[in-house]
Structures are given as structure tokens and as C-alpha cells.
C-alpha positions as CSV (number, residue, x, y, z in Angstrom):
1,M,-9.1,55.1,-11.1
2,K,-10.9,53.0,-13.6
3,R,-7.9,50.6,-13.7
4,L,-7.9,50.4,-9.8
5,I,-11.6,49.6,-9.9
6,H,-11.1,47.0,-12.5
7,V,-8.3,45.2,-10.6
8,A,-10.4,45.3,-7.3
9,L,-13.3,43.8,-9.1
10,I,-11.1,41.0,-10.5
11,A,-9.8,40.3,-7.1
12,F,-13.4,40.2,-5.6
13,L,-14.4,37.8,-8.3
14,V,-11.4,35.5,-7.7
15,I,-12.0,35.5,-3.8
16,G,-15.6,34.9,-4.4
17,T,-15.1,31.9,-6.7
18,A,-12.6,30.4,-4.3
19,T,-15.0,30.5,-1.4
20,T,-18.0,29.2,-3.5
21,A,-16.3,26.5,-5.3
22,F,-18.1,23.8,-3.3
23,A,-21.4,25.5,-3.2
24,S,-24.2,22.9,-3.6
25,G,-25.0,22.5,-7.5
26,S,-22.4,25.0,-8.5
27,K,-20.5,24.5,-11.7
28,E,-17.4,25.7,-10.1
29,S,-17.3,22.5,-7.8
30,K,-16.4,20.5,-10.8
31,A,-13.1,22.3,-11.2
32,F,-11.8,21.1,-7.8
33,T,-9.2,18.5,-8.9
34,I,-7.7,15.6,-6.9
35,G,-4.6,13.8,-7.9
36,L,-4.7,10.0,-7.1
37,S,-1.3,8.1,-7.2
38,L,-1.7,4.3,-6.8
39,P,1.2,1.8,-6.5
40,T,-0.2,-1.1,-8.5
41,Q,-3.2,-2.7,-10.2
42,R,-1.8,-6.1,-10.0
43,E,-4.0,-7.0,-7.0
44,E,-7.8,-7.1,-7.0
45,R,-8.1,-4.9,-4.0
46,W,-6.1,-2.1,-5.7
47,V,-8.4,-2.3,-8.8
48,R,-11.4,-2.1,-6.4
49,D,-9.9,1.1,-4.9
50,K,-9.4,2.8,-8.2
51,N,-12.9,1.9,-9.5
52,T,-14.6,3.1,-6.2
53,M,-12.7,6.3,-6.1
54,E,-13.3,7.2,-9.7
55,A,-17.0,6.3,-9.4
56,Y,-17.4,8.3,-6.1
57,A,-15.5,11.3,-7.3
58,K,-17.7,11.5,-10.3
59,E,-20.8,11.3,-8.0
60,Q,-19.5,14.0,-5.7
61,G,-18.7,16.4,-8.9
62,V,-15.0,16.6,-8.5
63,R,-12.3,15.8,-11.0
64,L,-10.0,12.9,-10.2
65,L,-6.7,12.5,-12.1
66,V,-5.3,8.8,-11.7
67,Q,-1.9,7.5,-12.0
68,V,-0.8,4.0,-11.5
69,S,3.1,3.4,-11.0
70,D,3.0,-0.5,-11.4
71,A,5.3,-1.1,-8.4
72,D,7.9,1.2,-9.7
73,Q,9.1,4.2,-7.5
74,A,10.8,6.2,-10.3
75,M,7.6,5.9,-12.3
76,Q,5.5,7.1,-9.3
77,T,7.8,9.9,-8.6
78,A,7.5,11.0,-12.4
79,Q,3.7,10.6,-12.2
80,V,3.2,12.6,-9.0
81,E,5.4,15.4,-10.5
82,T,2.9,15.4,-13.6
83,L,-0.1,15.5,-11.3
84,I,1.4,18.6,-9.3
85,A,2.2,20.3,-12.7
86,Q,-1.5,19.8,-13.7
87,G,-2.6,22.0,-10.8
88,I,-4.2,19.5,-8.5
89,D,-5.9,20.9,-5.4
90,V,-5.2,17.8,-3.2
91,L,-2.9,14.7,-3.6
92,I,-3.9,11.2,-2.5
93,L,-0.8,9.2,-2.5
94,A,-0.6,5.4,-1.9
95,P,3.2,5.1,-1.9
96,H,5.1,2.2,-3.5
97,D,8.1,3.0,-1.3
98,A,7.0,4.4,2.0
99,S,10.3,6.3,2.8
100,A,11.3,7.3,-0.7
101,S,7.8,9.0,-1.2
102,A,8.7,11.6,1.6
103,S,10.3,13.6,-1.3
104,L,7.0,13.7,-3.1
105,V,5.2,14.9,-0.2
106,S,7.7,17.8,0.1
107,K,7.3,18.7,-3.6
108,A,3.5,18.8,-3.2
109,E,3.7,21.0,0.0
110,D,6.1,23.3,-1.7
111,E,3.2,23.9,-4.1
112,G,0.7,24.3,-1.4
113,I,-1.0,21.0,-2.2
114,P,-2.1,19.0,1.0
115,V,-1.2,15.4,1.0
116,I,-3.3,12.4,2.0
117,S,-1.3,9.2,2.7
118,Y,-3.7,6.4,1.5
119,D,-3.7,3.0,2.9
120,R,0.1,2.8,3.1
121,L,1.9,5.3,5.4
122,I,4.4,7.6,4.0
123,T,7.3,7.6,6.4
124,N,10.0,10.1,7.4
125,S,7.9,13.0,6.4
126,K,6.7,15.7,8.7
127,D,4.4,17.2,6.0
128,V,1.8,14.5,5.5
129,D,-1.4,16.1,6.3
130,V,-3.6,13.0,7.1
131,Y,-3.3,9.3,6.9
132,I,-6.3,7.2,5.8
133,S,-6.2,3.4,6.2
134,F,-7.3,0.6,8.5
135,D,-5.8,-0.1,11.8
136,N,-2.9,-2.2,10.4
137,V,-1.6,-3.2,13.7
138,K,-4.9,-4.7,14.5
139,V,-5.0,-6.4,11.0
140,G,-1.8,-8.2,12.1
141,E,-3.2,-8.9,15.6
142,L,-6.4,-10.7,14.0
143,Q,-4.1,-12.7,11.8
144,G,-1.8,-13.7,14.6
145,K,-4.7,-14.6,17.2
146,Y,-6.3,-16.7,14.4
147,F,-2.9,-18.5,13.8
148,V,-2.1,-19.4,17.5
149,D,-5.7,-20.5,18.0
150,H,-5.5,-23.0,15.1
151,V,-1.9,-24.0,15.0
152,P,-1.0,-26.4,17.7
153,N,2.0,-26.4,20.0
154,G,4.9,-28.4,18.4
155,S,4.2,-27.1,15.0
156,S,6.8,-26.0,12.4
157,I,5.8,-22.7,10.8
158,I,6.7,-20.4,8.1
159,I,6.4,-16.6,8.7
160,M,6.2,-14.4,5.7
161,S,5.9,-10.6,5.7
162,G,4.9,-8.0,3.0
163,A,7.2,-6.1,0.8
164,P,10.1,-4.3,2.8
165,T,9.2,-1.0,1.0
166,D,5.7,-0.9,2.4
167,N,5.3,0.3,5.9
168,N,2.0,-1.5,6.3
169,A,4.0,-4.8,5.9
170,K,5.9,-3.7,9.1
171,L,2.7,-3.0,11.0
172,F,1.0,-6.2,10.0
173,K,3.9,-8.3,11.2
174,Q,4.2,-6.2,14.3
175,G,0.6,-7.1,15.2
176,A,0.8,-10.8,14.3
177,M,4.1,-11.3,16.2
178,K,2.5,-10.1,19.4
179,F,0.9,-13.5,19.5
180,I,3.2,-15.7,17.5
181,Q,6.7,-14.6,19.0
182,P,5.8,-15.7,22.6
183,K,5.1,-19.2,21.2
184,V,8.5,-19.0,19.4
185,D,10.3,-17.8,22.5
186,A,8.8,-20.6,24.5
187,G,9.9,-23.3,22.0
188,Q,6.3,-24.0,21.1
189,Y,6.8,-23.1,17.4
190,N,9.6,-24.1,15.2
191,V,10.2,-21.4,12.6
192,V,11.4,-23.0,9.4
193,A,11.5,-19.6,7.4
194,D,10.9,-16.0,8.2
195,Q,11.1,-13.8,5.1
196,A,9.7,-10.7,3.4
197,V,7.9,-11.1,0.1
198,D,9.3,-8.5,-2.4
199,N,6.7,-6.4,-4.0
200,W,4.0,-8.6,-2.4
201,L,4.4,-10.9,-5.5
202,P,2.6,-14.4,-5.2
203,T,5.6,-15.9,-7.3
204,N,8.0,-14.7,-4.6
205,A,5.9,-16.2,-1.9
206,L,5.7,-19.5,-3.9
207,A,9.6,-19.5,-4.0
208,I,9.8,-18.9,-0.2
209,V,7.4,-21.7,0.7
210,E,8.8,-24.1,-1.8
211,N,12.4,-23.6,-0.4
212,A,11.1,-23.8,3.2
213,L,9.1,-27.1,2.6
214,T,12.2,-28.6,1.1
215,S,14.4,-27.7,4.1
216,A,11.7,-28.9,6.6
217,G,10.9,-32.2,4.7
218,N,7.3,-30.9,4.3
219,D,7.0,-30.9,8.0
220,V,5.0,-27.5,8.3
221,Q,1.6,-26.9,10.0
222,G,1.2,-23.2,9.7
223,I,1.9,-20.4,7.3
224,L,1.5,-16.8,8.2
225,A,0.8,-15.3,4.7
226,P,0.3,-11.5,5.0
227,N,-2.1,-11.1,2.1
228,D,-4.2,-13.2,-0.2
229,G,-1.8,-12.9,-3.1
230,T,1.0,-14.3,-1.1
231,A,-1.4,-17.0,0.4
232,G,-2.2,-18.0,-3.2
233,G,1.5,-18.4,-3.8
234,A,2.0,-20.6,-0.7
235,I,-1.0,-22.6,-1.5
236,V,0.4,-23.5,-5.0
237,A,3.5,-24.8,-3.4
238,L,1.5,-26.7,-0.8
239,E,-0.5,-28.2,-3.5
240,A,2.6,-29.5,-5.2
241,Q,3.3,-31.5,-2.1
242,G,-0.1,-32.7,-1.4
243,L,-0.5,-30.4,1.6
244,A,-3.1,-28.0,0.5
245,G,-5.9,-27.9,3.0
246,K,-3.7,-29.6,5.6
247,V,-1.8,-26.4,6.6
248,V,-3.1,-23.3,8.2
249,V,-2.8,-20.4,5.9
250,T,-3.8,-16.8,6.7
251,G,-4.5,-13.9,4.4
252,Q,-5.9,-10.4,3.9
253,D,-7.9,-8.4,1.4
254,A,-10.9,-10.7,1.0
255,E,-10.1,-11.3,-2.8
256,A,-12.7,-13.4,-4.8
257,A,-10.0,-16.1,-5.3
258,A,-9.3,-16.2,-1.6
259,A,-12.9,-16.4,-0.7
260,K,-13.3,-19.4,-3.1
261,R,-10.1,-21.1,-1.5
262,I,-11.8,-20.5,1.9
263,A,-15.4,-21.6,1.1
264,V,-15.1,-24.1,-1.5
265,E,-11.6,-25.5,-1.8
266,G,-10.7,-25.4,1.9
267,T,-7.0,-24.6,1.2
268,Q,-7.0,-21.0,2.8
269,S,-7.9,-20.7,6.4
270,M,-9.0,-17.1,6.7
271,T,-8.7,-13.6,5.3
272,I,-9.0,-10.2,6.7
273,F,-11.9,-8.0,5.3
274,K,-11.0,-4.3,4.8
275,D,-13.9,-2.7,3.0
276,T,-12.0,-0.6,0.5
277,R,-15.2,0.7,-0.8
278,E,-15.5,2.6,2.4
279,L,-11.6,3.5,2.5
280,G,-11.9,5.1,-1.1
281,K,-14.9,7.0,-0.4
282,A,-13.3,8.3,3.0
283,A,-10.3,9.6,1.0
284,I,-12.4,11.5,-1.6
285,D,-14.5,12.9,1.3
286,T,-11.5,13.9,3.2
287,A,-9.9,15.7,0.1
288,I,-13.2,17.5,-0.4
289,K,-13.3,18.6,3.3
290,M,-9.7,19.9,2.9
291,G,-10.8,21.9,-0.1
292,K,-13.6,23.4,1.9
293,G,-11.4,23.9,5.0
294,E,-13.7,21.7,7.2
295,E,-12.7,19.8,10.2
296,L,-11.6,16.2,9.4
297,P,-13.0,13.2,11.3
298,I,-9.6,12.2,12.8
299,N,-9.7,9.2,15.2
300,G,-6.1,8.5,15.8
301,K,-2.4,9.3,15.4
302,V,0.3,7.0,13.7
303,D,4.0,7.5,14.2
304,N,5.7,7.7,10.5
305,G,9.3,8.0,12.1
306,V,9.4,11.8,12.5
307,T,5.9,12.9,13.5
308,Q,2.5,11.6,14.7
309,V,0.3,11.7,11.6
310,P,-3.2,12.7,12.1
311,S,-5.2,9.5,11.1
312,I,-8.6,8.3,10.0
313,L,-8.5,4.6,10.7
314,L,-11.3,2.1,9.6
315,T,-12.0,-1.3,11.2
316,P,-10.8,-4.6,9.7
317,F,-12.7,-7.9,10.3
318,V,-11.7,-11.7,10.3
319,V,-13.4,-13.7,7.7
320,T,-13.7,-17.6,7.7
321,K,-15.9,-20.1,6.1
322,D,-18.4,-19.7,9.0
323,N,-19.1,-16.0,8.2
324,L,-18.0,-15.5,4.7
325,D,-21.4,-15.4,3.2
326,K,-22.7,-12.8,5.7
327,V,-19.7,-10.4,5.7
328,L,-18.6,-10.5,2.0
329,I,-21.6,-11.7,0.0
330,E,-24.6,-10.2,1.8
331,S,-22.8,-6.9,2.0
332,G,-22.4,-6.8,-1.7
333,Y,-18.6,-6.8,-1.6
334,L,-18.5,-10.1,-3.6
335,S,-21.1,-11.8,-5.7
336,K,-22.2,-15.3,-4.7
337,E,-21.2,-16.4,-8.3
338,A,-17.6,-15.0,-7.8
339,V,-17.2,-17.3,-4.8
340,Y,-19.2,-20.5,-5.6
341,G,-19.6,-20.2,-9.4
342,K,-22.9,-20.5,-11.2
């Protein structure tokens, strides 16, 4: 009888601990563990994501285990397996390869670990619990609308898209081409090159633009660059031909270098601001809500190829020289010194 009472008491304590793990000020709340798998730290925006999420997790009293795969799917697979083995409660996964990462979701789900697809959508998985990002088709639409408003009819253009392994790249281009494709079909734009940039690398964008400029005899008036890194690569190629500042170049991520090119150097035309401070916090908040069993602030659904994934989508904004100070500097996202120097 004593043994039965002892077992019952242990069960009661275990259940009690589970239900009070997030009680305000409780020591148990610090035991809640989130695993975070990021694809890279090569770009400023991903460094910001990591720093924001680490600081916010600490502020919220939860443990955050971080792994960075350096654009290597095999490495990300091994790292996620390690996070799972460490007994994480929720996995936040920003995939390097959208489709290949479906197997990582399955591994997490097999262990009863919910998965948040962070910023980049994990495709071909029915088990992704929630997708947190910006409205990425809208991002492309903003780029495309700016492009057609500033690149005149009769122009020769270069179209670049992001890494083929990143589903967001597909969404960005889908949005942009809503505006650009009708111009191409009407013969108002001549497409000199239309290529994806492997791994989003600026060096790959540089090579694409160099080759396109050569084939077009430098007769190019617009470049659709999917992000600030690829825009930077494109601008290096333009500078070599004396064309920097004379060609419309889009961007995305509101990196400090891009802001400087827009506001000071005049070589990049625009960027898209996605406040990753808010994105990172939203992911941590969502993981905590999952742990508590609370309702999530779902505001959309996104098709990942096999299911409509419940989604939390934030709003992106166009940044040009006209509104850069207000949007990026006054908001505290970038310092004035980072853009304009001392």
C-alpha cells in the first residue's frame, strides 16, 4: 500500500510540475527549452535574428539552444537531430533546404516536439505546426511594383531570384513577376538574364550580372535583385562598368550596407524592411504559447505543397531614400552612424 501511495504521489508531482511550468516567477519556467536551427550567419539579417531571439528568450526566462548550419543541409540535419536528442520542447526551424527539411519535421514530430517553420517555409510536410514569417508574396509585389514604376518601357532588364532551395525565393519572384511579367509579355521589357542565385551569395549575383552586362553590351536599365546581398553583388558588377547609380536595383532586408548605398551612395534604389526584431520575438512567444497550450495568433494559411500551414504573417515595408531615416533610423533598427558614418 505504501508503494502505491508513493507512486501516486510521484505522478501527482510530475503532473503538477508540467501544468505550472510557466507560472509567473516560477523556477520551473526556466526549464522550458526551445531549439533554434538557423541556416546561416553570413547575412546581417540572420545575425540580427539570432541576437534578438537569444536576448528575448533570456528575458522571458526560457532556455534557447541555437545551432547554425552555414548553408549546409547535412549539417542542419545533424544539428536538428542533436537538438531533439537534448530534449527540447519546441523546435524553431529556419530551413536551408525547404523540401529536404520535411524529414526533420517528421523526426521532431515522432518525439512529440512541435515545429515552427521560421521565416522560410518548410515544404512537403503535413506536420509543420505553424509558419512564422512576413507575407513573402507581398514582399515580391512591393519589389515588382517599385521596379515597373521606375524602369521605363523599352528597357533591358536582369531578373534574379534567390536560392532554389529556399521556398521564400519562389514567393518573392512570384510576387514581383505579377508586375514585371505583363511588361515582358507586351514586349515593353527585354529580359537579358533570368537566373537564380545559388545560396543567395553576392559572388554568384556578381557573376550573373557580369555575364549579363557583357551579353547586353552594358545596355541594362533595371536589375531585380531579391535581397540586399545580391543587390550588393550586382552593384559591384555595375561599378566595374561605370553604371552604378544609373541602373535601378531592388533589394530586401534593410541591411546597413544597403541603407548606405541607398541614402549616401545612390547605387541601390530601394530595399524591403522586414523588422526581424518583431519576427524573432514572435517566434519565441509562439513557442511559449505552444508550451502553455494557448491559442496562437494565426492570421493566415500558406500552401506548402501538401497542406495549408497555419501562419503568423508580419507586414513588410518599402524603404527608399525618402523614408529611410524615419523607417530605419528613428525606429532604432539602424543607427545614424551605421548609415551616414560619424
